Wavefront OBJ file of the C-alpha trace (Angstrom):
o trace
v 48.722 -13.407 83.123
v 47.053 -12.492 86.278
v 49.980 -10.401 87.182
v 49.506 -8.203 84.082
v 45.918 -7.522 84.729
v 46.199 -6.646 88.392
v 49.402 -4.646 88.490
v 49.720 -1.209 86.998
v 53.115 -0.096 85.959
v 53.819 3.450 84.954
v 56.869 2.459 82.945
v 54.912 -0.047 80.958
v 52.172 2.508 80.400
v 54.725 5.062 79.259
v 56.391 2.715 76.773
v 53.079 1.446 75.453
v 51.844 5.013 74.975
v 55.089 5.985 73.281
v 54.942 3.002 70.951
v 51.298 3.768 70.224
v 52.132 7.388 69.342
v 55.043 6.286 67.129
v 52.839 3.763 65.315
v 50.174 6.436 65.055
v 52.657 8.923 63.545
v 54.036 6.311 61.129
v 50.522 5.332 60.082
v 49.556 8.987 59.712
v 52.601 9.783 57.617
v 52.815 6.680 55.463
v 49.438 4.875 55.555
v 46.603 7.325 56.258
v 47.481 9.786 53.521
v 47.458 7.088 50.800
v 44.372 5.487 52.354
v 42.555 8.851 52.565
v 43.744 9.690 49.076
v 42.436 6.319 47.789
v 39.143 6.901 49.613
v 38.817 10.404 48.090
v 39.638 9.013 44.646
v 37.059 6.277 45.157
v 34.539 8.902 46.269
v 35.295 11.004 43.171
v 35.004 7.909 40.966
v 31.643 7.037 42.524
v 30.410 10.642 42.121
v 31.588 10.635 38.495
v 29.918 7.274 37.882
v 26.680 8.527 39.420
v 26.834 11.673 37.297
v 27.541 9.576 34.185
v 24.664 7.275 35.102
v 22.340 10.299 35.375
v 23.561 11.585 32.019
v 23.112 8.150 30.431
v 19.644 7.895 31.939
v 18.736 11.337 30.553
v 20.155 10.417 27.149
v 18.296 7.128 27.287
v 15.037 8.920 28.073
v 15.746 11.418 25.300
v 16.531 8.607 22.845
v 13.427 6.759 23.950
v 11.236 9.794 23.270
v 13.005 10.347 19.924
v 12.463 6.682 19.061
v 8.785 7.023 19.902
v 8.620 10.119 17.714
v 10.405 8.387 14.819
v 8.215 5.319 15.242
v 5.098 7.508 15.231
v 6.289 9.226 12.047
v 7.034 5.846 10.475
v 3.523 4.645 11.320
v 2.069 7.831 9.842
v 4.113 7.391 6.667
v 3.048 3.748 6.485
v -0.590 4.741 6.889
v -0.213 7.432 4.209
v 1.422 4.945 1.829
v -1.383 2.449 2.487
v -3.999 5.154 1.884
v -2.324 6.127 -1.369
v -2.042 2.478 -2.403
v -5.729 1.916 -1.657
v -6.629 5.078 -3.551
v -4.462 4.040 -6.505
v -5.903 0.544 -6.552
v -9.441 1.950 -6.425
v -8.604 4.300 -9.297
v -7.065 1.437 -11.263
v -10.134 -0.728 -10.635
v -12.467 2.101 -11.658
v -10.357 2.788 -14.735
v -10.350 -0.899 -15.658
v -14.128 -1.044 -15.146
v -14.611 2.026 -17.336
v -12.361 0.590 -20.052
v -14.225 -2.734 -19.877
v -17.565 -0.905 -20.089
v -16.369 1.100 -23.100
v -14.998 -2.046 -24.747
v -18.293 -3.834 -24.115
v -20.128 -0.834 -25.578
v -17.932 -0.974 -28.696
v -18.492 -4.712 -29.012
v -22.250 -4.188 -28.690
v -22.195 -1.400 -31.280
v -20.158 -3.567 -33.638
v -22.553 -6.449 -33.046
v -25.558 -4.200 -33.709
v -24.001 -2.862 -36.891
v -23.068 -6.408 -37.992
v -26.618 -7.515 -37.258
v -27.973 -4.540 -39.221
v -25.699 -5.322 -42.167
v -26.703 -8.983 -42.067
v -30.346 -7.961 -41.768
v -30.026 -5.669 -44.804
v -28.242 -8.416 -46.715
v -30.979 -10.876 -45.769
v -33.708 -8.399 -46.745
v -31.924 -7.693 -50.000
v -31.568 -11.393 -50.692
v -35.186 -11.924 -49.760
v -36.246 -9.102 -52.098
v -34.169 -10.572 -54.860
v -35.636 -14.006 -54.223
v -39.159 -12.595 -54.009
v -38.492 -10.554 -57.172
v -37.259 -13.618 -59.007
v -40.205 -15.648 -57.797
v -42.561 -12.802 -58.761
v -40.962 -12.566 -62.192
v -41.189 -16.318 -62.586
v -44.847 -16.281 -61.539
v -45.546 -13.286 -63.756
v -43.799 -15.005 -66.613
v -45.946 -18.115 -66.179
v -49.109 -16.081 -65.740
v -48.299 -14.008 -68.821
v -47.458 -17.099 -70.803
v -50.778 -18.501 -69.833
v -52.730 -15.334 -70.499
v -50.900 -14.238 -73.599
v -51.291 -17.486 -75.380
v -54.355 -16.019 -76.977
v -53.919 -13.084 -79.470
v -57.012 -11.233 -78.354
v -55.976 -11.272 -74.676
v -52.578 -9.898 -75.650
v -54.162 -6.945 -77.458
v -56.436 -6.188 -74.526
v -53.529 -6.263 -72.011
v -51.393 -3.951 -74.156
v -54.263 -1.482 -74.386
v -54.700 -1.450 -70.608
v -50.985 -0.996 -69.986
v -50.833 1.912 -72.425
v -53.708 3.624 -70.676
v -51.934 3.259 -67.285
v -48.662 4.551 -68.665
v -50.278 7.544 -70.323
v -52.095 8.454 -67.108
v -48.948 8.451 -64.990
l 1 2 3 4 5 6 7 8 9 10 11 12 13 14 15 16 17 18 19 20 21 22 23 24 25 26 27 28 29 30 31 32 33 34 35 36 37 38 39 40 41 42 43 44 45 46 47 48 49 50 51 52 53 54 55 56 57 58 59 60 61 62 63 64 65 66 67 68 69 70 71 72 73 74 75 76 77 78 79 80 81 82 83 84 85 86 87 88 89 90 91 92 93 94 95 96 97 98 99 100 101 102 103 104 105 106 107 108 109 110 111 112 113 114 115 116 117 118 119 120 121 122 123 124 125 126 127 128 129 130 131 132 133 134 135 136 137 138 139 140 141 142 143 144 145 146 147 148 149 150 151 152 153 154 155 156 157 158 159 160 161 162 163 164 165 166
């Protein structure tokens, strides 16, 4: 091995250079073109992937903003529906209160009219009872007073005078 390192041979140099050039030409013709072509294809694929990634990112951002917009609209619609529901429920409650108040008013009016009718019936009954009692008392008083003939004549005379004056 020492001999190789210390001695320089032109023939060996020539053959090694020739072999190197032949290998270089073979590699250039058969290996480098496919390797360079594969590298260029890989570069194109990477550029295309990067471009697609940018497009996807832009679409994603666009979709995200559209989703936010749709979500905002959905919240607004939800709020509007809730407002309308609250308004409707308040109207229904007010309507029910008004109907209940009117129904209570009708019940009170019916009760007052029933009370008035009962009161009139009671007064009428009381008048009838008082009238019957008065007639009964008058009958007894007259029986007592008219038992005598002279008292009867005097009472008739007084009644005739009252009737003729009216």
